[in-house]
Structures are given as structure tokens and as C-alpha cells.
Backbone bond lengths (Angstrom), bond angles and torsions (degrees), N, CA, C in turn:
res aa  C-N    CA-C-N  psi(-1)  N-CA   C-N-CA  omega(-1)  CA-C   N-CA-C  phi
1 M - - - 1.455 - - 1.528 109.71 -
2 V 1.325 116.49 133.24 1.452 122.05 -179.83 1.527 109.23 -79.84
3 V 1.315 116.59 132.81 1.459 122.04 177.93 1.522 108.24 -90.84
4 E 1.336 116.63 119.64 1.461 120.54 178.29 1.525 108.91 -73.71
5 E 1.334 115.80 130.15 1.464 121.08 -179.33 1.520 110.80 -112.46
6 I 1.331 115.07 149.55 1.454 121.82 173.44 1.519 108.47 -107.47
7 V 1.338 115.56 157.77 1.462 121.81 179.36 1.529 107.99 -97.01
8 L 1.313 116.20 118.48 1.460 122.00 178.58 1.523 109.51 -81.23
9 L 1.342 115.72 143.64 1.463 121.30 -176.14 1.521 111.31 -123.30
10 N 1.332 115.19 153.86 1.466 119.92 169.61 1.531 108.43 -94.28
11 A 1.326 116.62 -175.23 1.467 120.89 -176.87 1.529 112.94 -65.25
12 D 1.348 117.47 -19.07 1.462 121.99 177.54 1.530 112.16 -94.69
13 D 1.329 116.55 12.00 1.468 123.56 179.55 1.521 113.33 63.11
14 E 1.324 115.77 28.05 1.466 121.36 174.96 1.524 108.24 -95.31
15 A 1.333 116.32 143.57 1.462 120.52 178.05 1.524 109.92 -65.95
16 V 1.319 115.86 132.46 1.463 120.95 178.73 1.521 111.92 -125.49
17 G 1.334 116.72 6.35 1.453 119.79 178.83 1.514 110.86 153.02
18 T 1.312 114.79 -174.09 1.457 121.24 177.97 1.519 108.60 -133.12
19 A 1.329 115.45 165.15 1.460 121.51 177.09 1.522 108.26 -154.70
20 P 1.326 118.13 153.07 1.461 120.08 176.62 1.526 110.56 -63.98
21 K 1.331 116.71 132.09 1.467 121.03 -177.79 1.528 111.58 -59.90
22 N 1.317 117.37 -47.33 1.464 120.82 -173.18 1.521 113.72 -61.32
23 T 1.317 117.96 -31.31 1.471 119.69 -178.22 1.523 112.65 -101.10
24 S 1.318 118.15 2.46 1.469 121.27 -175.78 1.516 113.99 -94.45
25 H 1.329 118.52 -18.10 1.459 121.82 -178.52 1.524 108.79 -96.10
26 H 1.333 114.70 108.35 1.462 122.12 -177.39 1.514 108.12 -156.65
27 R 1.306 118.63 -160.36 1.474 121.83 -177.67 1.530 112.79 -69.81
28 D 1.324 116.32 -16.57 1.463 121.59 -178.23 1.531 110.58 -126.77
29 T 1.299 117.22 42.38 1.457 122.09 -176.03 1.529 110.62 -56.17
30 P 1.341 116.92 126.72 1.470 118.64 177.86 1.530 111.16 -69.83
31 Y 1.322 115.86 153.71 1.468 122.63 176.38 1.528 107.63 -63.78
32 H 1.335 116.27 129.22 1.462 119.55 -174.88 1.525 111.00 -150.72
33 L 1.320 114.70 172.68 1.454 123.63 -175.15 1.529 110.75 -88.76
34 A 1.331 116.14 137.11 1.463 122.73 177.33 1.530 107.82 -149.25
35 F 1.326 117.04 -172.27 1.466 121.69 171.74 1.516 108.25 -158.53
36 S 1.317 115.38 158.97 1.465 123.08 170.65 1.516 107.79 -125.80
37 C 1.329 115.88 148.54 1.462 121.31 -179.21 1.520 109.84 -133.79
38 Y 1.326 115.04 136.95 1.457 122.58 173.25 1.516 108.14 -113.68
39 V 1.332 116.60 115.07 1.458 121.26 176.99 1.524 107.50 -83.89
40 V 1.334 116.03 125.65 1.461 123.09 -178.31 1.521 107.37 -123.24
41 D 1.336 116.46 129.45 1.458 117.57 178.15 1.533 110.14 -90.23
42 T 1.318 116.16 171.59 1.463 120.76 -174.98 1.528 112.89 -69.75
43 E 1.333 117.57 -6.49 1.464 121.66 172.63 1.532 112.08 -94.75
44 G 1.341 116.34 0.88 1.459 120.90 177.70 1.513 114.92 88.63
45 R 1.325 117.80 4.70 1.465 120.21 177.32 1.517 110.16 -80.61
46 V 1.349 115.15 152.04 1.460 121.70 -178.10 1.522 108.98 -114.62
47 L 1.318 116.61 134.80 1.455 121.23 177.23 1.527 108.43 -82.89
48 I 1.326 115.63 111.97 1.456 121.88 179.42 1.522 107.82 -106.05
49 T 1.324 117.20 139.09 1.459 121.10 -176.88 1.522 111.18 -123.52
50 R 1.309 113.54 156.13 1.462 121.45 171.62 1.517 106.13 -109.79
51 R 1.331 115.96 125.33 1.459 119.99 -178.67 1.529 110.34 -62.73
52 A 1.318 116.24 144.17 1.459 121.91 180.00 1.532 110.21 -55.57
53 L 1.304 116.01 144.64 1.458 121.51 -178.53 1.528 111.76 -67.75
54 G 1.333 117.08 -20.34 1.460 120.81 179.07 1.525 114.43 -87.69
55 K 1.339 117.59 -1.08 1.476 120.27 179.79 1.518 109.28 -64.72
56 R 1.327 116.16 140.41 1.460 121.18 -179.87 1.518 112.51 -68.43
57 T 1.329 117.30 -37.53 1.465 120.03 -179.41 1.526 109.96 -111.71
58 F 1.302 115.83 131.93 1.462 123.69 176.74 1.538 112.93 50.27
59 P 1.343 118.30 51.81 1.463 119.61 178.54 1.525 111.31 -65.59
60 G 1.330 115.55 143.13 1.454 121.58 172.22 1.513 116.96 75.65
61 V 1.325 118.76 3.25 1.466 118.71 178.96 1.531 109.56 -83.56
62 W 1.334 115.75 151.43 1.462 121.87 174.77 1.517 108.12 -85.96
63 T 1.321 115.87 141.88 1.458 119.93 -174.58 1.524 110.14 -157.26
64 G 1.317 117.02 -169.59 1.457 121.47 178.27 1.519 110.84 -64.57
65 S 1.316 116.47 -165.29 1.460 120.92 -173.29 1.518 113.38 -73.07
66 C 1.320 117.21 -47.90 1.462 119.83 176.56 1.518 108.85 -159.29
67 C 1.312 114.46 163.28 1.461 120.25 176.66 1.517 107.50 -148.43
68 G 1.307 115.42 169.73 1.454 118.66 -179.75 1.505 111.68 177.90
69 H 1.312 114.10 -168.33 1.463 122.42 -177.82 1.521 108.99 -127.42
70 P 1.327 118.75 121.23 1.464 119.10 173.64 1.527 109.85 -60.30
71 A 1.305 116.44 136.30 1.462 120.98 175.93 1.536 108.77 -71.17
72 P 1.326 117.76 159.48 1.460 119.44 176.10 1.534 110.72 -53.84
73 G 1.337 116.47 126.00 1.455 122.12 179.48 1.519 115.27 81.47
74 E 1.315 118.45 -2.88 1.468 122.27 -178.98 1.526 110.15 -88.49
75 G 1.320 117.76 133.47 1.457 121.67 176.90 1.523 111.22 -74.39
76 L 1.323 115.63 162.84 1.455 120.95 -177.53 1.529 111.80 -62.11
77 R 1.334 117.72 -46.73 1.469 120.25 -179.74 1.524 111.59 -57.00
78 D 1.326 116.37 -46.86 1.466 119.95 -179.14 1.529 110.89 -64.41
79 A 1.321 117.12 -39.31 1.467 120.43 179.54 1.527 111.27 -64.86
80 V 1.329 116.54 -43.95 1.473 120.18 179.22 1.526 110.04 -63.26
81 L 1.314 117.84 -47.68 1.470 120.31 -179.74 1.532 111.37 -62.24
82 R 1.316 117.36 -37.06 1.477 121.13 177.34 1.522 110.46 -61.89
83 R 1.343 117.01 -47.29 1.458 120.29 -177.35 1.535 111.74 -72.36
84 L 1.328 118.45 -33.71 1.466 119.61 175.21 1.530 110.30 -59.72
85 K 1.318 116.08 -39.90 1.464 119.70 178.38 1.525 110.79 -71.02
86 D 1.344 117.28 -46.41 1.468 121.40 -177.43 1.529 112.61 -65.10
87 E 1.326 117.33 -42.86 1.462 121.12 -174.62 1.520 113.49 -87.35
88 L 1.344 116.96 -36.70 1.466 120.31 -169.30 1.527 114.57 -123.79
89 G 1.328 117.23 -2.15 1.453 120.35 -179.93 1.513 113.69 67.57
90 M 1.338 116.81 23.54 1.471 121.87 -179.71 1.524 108.30 -98.15
91 S 1.328 115.82 131.73 1.464 118.24 -172.69 1.520 115.22 -105.77
92 D 1.334 117.57 -10.45 1.462 117.59 -177.42 1.522 110.01 -152.70
93 A 1.325 115.94 144.88 1.460 121.94 177.93 1.523 108.39 -165.45
94 V 1.319 116.04 155.39 1.461 121.61 173.22 1.528 106.42 -93.57
95 L 1.327 116.44 120.04 1.462 121.16 -173.63 1.523 111.98 -100.37
96 T 1.332 115.12 141.82 1.461 122.91 178.28 1.513 108.94 -135.31
97 S 1.319 117.04 131.41 1.466 121.71 174.18 1.528 107.93 -75.53
98 V 1.341 116.97 124.10 1.466 120.89 -174.71 1.531 112.36 -113.12
99 L 1.324 117.03 -50.43 1.471 121.75 178.26 1.530 108.75 -126.17
100 P 1.330 117.49 76.59 1.463 119.51 -174.26 1.529 114.37 -68.65
101 R 1.328 117.61 -18.73 1.469 120.50 -177.40 1.531 114.15 -96.26
102 F 1.319 117.92 -1.03 1.467 120.07 -172.95 1.531 111.56 -60.68
103 Q 1.321 114.78 134.35 1.466 121.24 172.49 1.521 107.61 -147.09
104 Y 1.320 115.88 156.53 1.464 119.18 -178.75 1.521 110.35 -160.00
105 R 1.321 113.62 164.85 1.462 123.22 172.35 1.518 105.94 -135.33
106 A 1.328 117.37 131.52 1.461 122.23 -179.62 1.523 108.91 -141.90
107 V 1.331 115.28 147.69 1.457 121.25 -179.57 1.529 108.88 -117.78
108 A 1.334 116.50 125.45 1.462 122.23 178.42 1.526 110.28 -78.49
109 E 1.331 115.42 167.09 1.463 120.55 -179.76 1.519 112.40 -56.30
110 D 1.332 117.91 -33.60 1.469 120.87 -179.10 1.531 112.65 -84.69
111 G 1.331 117.02 3.97 1.462 121.07 178.54 1.519 114.53 93.29
112 T 1.326 118.09 -6.52 1.461 120.98 178.14 1.524 109.33 -66.92
113 V 1.327 115.63 136.40 1.462 122.24 -175.46 1.523 110.07 -108.17
114 E 1.319 115.62 136.77 1.465 122.06 165.36 1.524 105.58 -103.24
115 N 1.318 117.30 133.12 1.466 122.71 -175.07 1.524 106.96 -144.20
116 E 1.348 116.04 88.35 1.453 119.07 -164.95 1.523 114.69 -134.44
117 R 1.326 115.35 142.11 1.460 122.22 158.74 1.508 103.41 -87.57
118 C 1.329 116.21 117.45 1.462 121.17 -162.82 1.526 111.09 -135.11
119 P 1.340 119.37 72.90 1.460 120.05 177.28 1.528 111.41 -51.67
120 V 1.326 115.48 143.94 1.463 121.84 -179.21 1.530 109.02 -107.29
121 V 1.330 114.80 133.34 1.463 122.97 -175.71 1.532 108.67 -123.65
122 R 1.326 115.92 142.09 1.473 121.24 169.39 1.527 107.61 -99.26
123 A 1.334 115.72 133.99 1.463 121.93 174.52 1.515 107.58 -114.56
124 T 1.330 117.31 114.21 1.454 121.52 -178.10 1.526 109.17 -94.81
125 V 1.344 114.54 131.00 1.469 121.33 -178.94 1.531 108.80 -132.37
126 P 1.335 117.84 161.80 1.465 120.01 176.29 1.533 111.34 -64.57
127 A 1.325 116.63 154.72 1.462 120.68 173.37 1.527 109.02 -58.26
128 N 1.303 115.48 146.60 1.470 122.58 179.34 1.526 113.12 64.69
129 E 1.321 116.53 25.60 1.467 120.52 174.94 1.526 108.76 -61.19
130 A 1.309 116.35 133.21 1.462 120.68 -179.96 1.526 110.39 -68.71
131 V 1.323 115.73 137.41 1.455 122.79 177.77 1.523 107.74 -122.64
132 H 1.330 116.40 130.22 1.459 122.50 -179.83 1.526 108.49 -127.87
133 P 1.353 117.43 81.81 1.466 120.34 -175.56 1.530 113.23 -60.88
134 N 1.314 115.07 137.36 1.458 122.71 173.34 1.533 106.66 -80.37
135 P 1.339 119.20 115.94 1.468 120.63 -175.27 1.528 114.19 -63.04
136 D 1.327 118.48 -18.50 1.462 120.34 175.47 1.527 111.41 -73.69
137 E 1.327 116.37 -19.96 1.461 121.84 -176.76 1.528 113.24 -111.72
138 V 1.335 116.27 -37.83 1.469 121.48 -168.81 1.526 110.63 -127.62
139 E 1.317 116.69 122.82 1.463 122.48 176.06 1.528 111.35 -78.31
140 D 1.340 115.26 -38.56 1.457 120.44 -176.92 1.525 108.58 -155.45
141 A 1.321 116.65 149.66 1.468 122.39 177.02 1.519 107.93 -140.61
142 E 1.338 116.02 128.66 1.463 120.81 -176.67 1.523 110.08 -139.80
143 W 1.339 116.29 144.93 1.461 121.89 173.76 1.522 108.03 -83.84
144 W 1.330 117.03 122.47 1.467 122.86 -176.61 1.528 110.56 -119.23
145 T 1.325 114.96 153.67 1.464 119.88 169.26 1.527 108.06 -72.52
146 W 1.324 116.44 159.85 1.458 121.23 177.72 1.529 110.49 -62.81
147 E 1.319 117.08 -37.55 1.466 120.64 179.23 1.526 110.60 -60.36
148 R 1.327 116.90 -42.73 1.471 120.02 178.39 1.529 110.77 -66.20
149 C 1.320 117.28 -36.03 1.474 120.98 176.24 1.523 110.77 -61.10
150 L 1.327 115.86 -43.59 1.464 120.26 178.94 1.523 111.04 -63.13
151 E 1.325 117.27 -39.08 1.462 120.74 178.44 1.523 111.32 -64.37
152 L 1.324 117.82 -38.77 1.463 121.38 179.19 1.524 111.66 -59.60
153 A 1.320 116.95 -34.60 1.471 120.71 -177.06 1.525 112.24 -60.36
154 A 1.327 118.07 -20.79 1.464 121.48 -179.87 1.529 112.53 -93.21
155 R 1.321 117.01 0.43 1.463 119.96 -174.39 1.530 111.39 -106.91
156 P 1.340 116.95 147.88 1.466 120.41 -176.39 1.524 114.39 -68.06
157 E 1.338 118.60 -18.79 1.462 119.45 179.95 1.526 112.74 -78.74
158 A 1.332 117.42 -2.32 1.466 121.51 175.42 1.528 109.13 -82.99
159 S 1.326 115.95 145.92 1.462 119.51 177.31 1.528 109.96 -65.14
160 P 1.324 117.41 151.82 1.476 119.39 178.66 1.528 112.57 -59.60
161 W 1.327 117.35 -39.39 1.473 119.35 -179.48 1.521 110.67 -69.19
162 Y 1.317 118.70 -33.85 1.469 121.57 175.97 1.528 109.52 -60.79
163 R 1.316 117.31 -48.12 1.471 120.58 -179.10 1.527 110.88 -60.20
164 L 1.324 117.13 -42.99 1.470 120.88 179.79 1.530 111.41 -68.25
165 Q 1.323 117.00 -40.85 1.466 120.33 179.06 1.518 111.18 -65.72
166 L 1.340 117.12 -41.90 1.470 119.47 -179.34 1.523 111.24 -64.19
167 A 1.326 117.60 -30.58 1.466 119.94 176.69 1.528 110.70 -62.58
168 E 1.338 117.56 -30.39 1.468 121.70 177.99 1.527 112.58 -90.69
169 L 1.330 116.84 -29.98 1.459 120.45 -178.65 1.528 112.45 -79.11
170 A 1.315 117.90 -35.80 1.474 121.28 -176.25 1.527 112.77 -54.40
171 P 1.353 119.36 -44.97 1.465 118.21 179.64 1.539 114.54 -65.55
172 L 1.348 116.69 -13.65 1.467 120.20 -179.59 1.525 112.28 -81.80
173 G 1.332 117.19 -8.98 1.459 120.63 179.56 1.512 112.16 96.33
174 A 1.309 115.78 -162.63 1.463 121.62 -179.70 1.531 110.07 -66.19
175 P 1.324 117.80 148.46 1.473 120.66 -175.52 1.520 116.35 -52.07
176 P 1.357 120.55 -39.04 1.472 117.89 178.05 1.531 112.69 -64.71
177 D 1.337 117.17 -19.83 1.466 121.70 -177.85 1.524 113.80 -94.33
178 W 1.333 118.04 -3.18 1.464 118.99 -179.70 1.521 109.23 -58.83
179 P 1.331 117.08 128.22 1.463 119.09 -178.89 1.526 112.21 -71.43
180 D 1.308 114.53 151.51 1.461 121.44 175.59 1.523 107.78 -75.87
181 A 1.324 116.78 114.39 1.463 121.32 -179.53 1.530 111.60 -81.13
182 G 1.317 117.18 -10.76 1.459 120.68 179.93 1.518 112.16 70.89
183 P 1.322 116.55 177.92 1.464 121.00 -176.47 1.527 115.17 -90.79
184 A 1.317 118.41 -7.33 1.479 120.41 -171.64 1.528 113.59 -58.48
185 D 1.335 118.09 -33.61 1.456 120.32 -176.79 1.520 113.78 -97.08
186 L 1.314 117.41 10.12 1.457 119.08 172.88 1.524 108.71 -66.03
187 P 1.328 117.61 155.11 1.469 118.49 178.68 1.527 111.39 -63.69
188 P 1.333 117.14 150.33 1.480 119.35 179.39 1.519 113.41 -54.69
189 A 1.320 117.10 -26.81 1.460 121.63 -178.09 1.525 113.15 -77.04
190 L 1.343 118.84 -2.38 1.460 120.47 -172.05 1.525 111.77 -134.32
191 A 1.324 116.00 119.84 1.475 121.10 173.91 1.511 109.21 -85.65
192 W 1.336 116.95 155.31 1.461 121.00 177.56 1.519 109.01 -72.77
């Protein structure tokens, strides 16, 4: 069995090592590299997901389309496409860097900490794109209007990172209009 590793970061967002993902998320989670992705269809709807109830961290919360951790040496685009396939059964999308500087720290009810530099990416897909959620990762997946997404950000069933990301995404307008932030502000540890 392959052990999934996360990339550990220093305060300057430079890679300083790796650690096994499964044993790294606890009350003292080290600062590490991650990403979030919002799948947007050509009609402007956003794919919102509910994390599987069996997830160790933040089970059952509603959040963006998918998230994950780039493997050591893996670029952001490849990591996003890998997780879109693993979590949602989606094989192709046009990717755009939207919030390359996003980072956050959140504490779950059980005390588990998320502590991540977490660039946010938009994945654009055709309307009516088929979604095949992996039940180990996703409890539910639904296409929502942007207005409904904004309403979720005010509710406690939304993930902490979703609420923080929406605070930065809302001023950018509707998801199809989010500007391409480019790769320049990605952390040094992560290639586009």
C-alpha cells in the first residue's frame, strides 16, 4: 500500500520535508501544502460537496468541490486533476489559479487542526458534466447557484476553509468571472 505524503512548509512557504498524511493531522498539525478546488460549469453553477461521514477530519461538512494535498514534486494542476478524478470521477477540466496565496488554520470539534497553505483553483467543465462521487471521500455532491454558495458560507455546516475562502471569492464576482491570478503567487514549494 502506498503511503500518501504531505509537503511540510516553513514560514516562507518553502518545502522543508515530507510526512505521512494519515499521521500528520492531529492537535499539533505541522504547516503543510494543500489546495482547494471549485468546479464551475459553463452555466455558472458550482459543484458543492459534503465530506464523507467516515472522514477523519471535518466529516460531514459542506465545502467546495474537492481538496487535497500535492504529493512531493507534484505540480498544482496535476494534483487537482488527480483529486477531481479520485473524489468525483471527473477526468478533464480547464484549471485557473484564483487565490494562490490562501492559507488558513482551523480546529475541528475533536481538536484536530488543519494548518495549510491552500491555493484555490477553479476547474471549468461543460454543463451537465457527469459526477461520480467516491463514497469514501464524498457523502453528497450537488450543483448550486452562486447565491446558494454565498448563503452556505454563513451557516455552521460549512467547512471553516469554505467560509474563509468565500470571504475572498465573493468580492471577485460570479465564479465564471473570477480573474486568473496566474502562478506567480503560488508558494515556492509548488509549481503550477
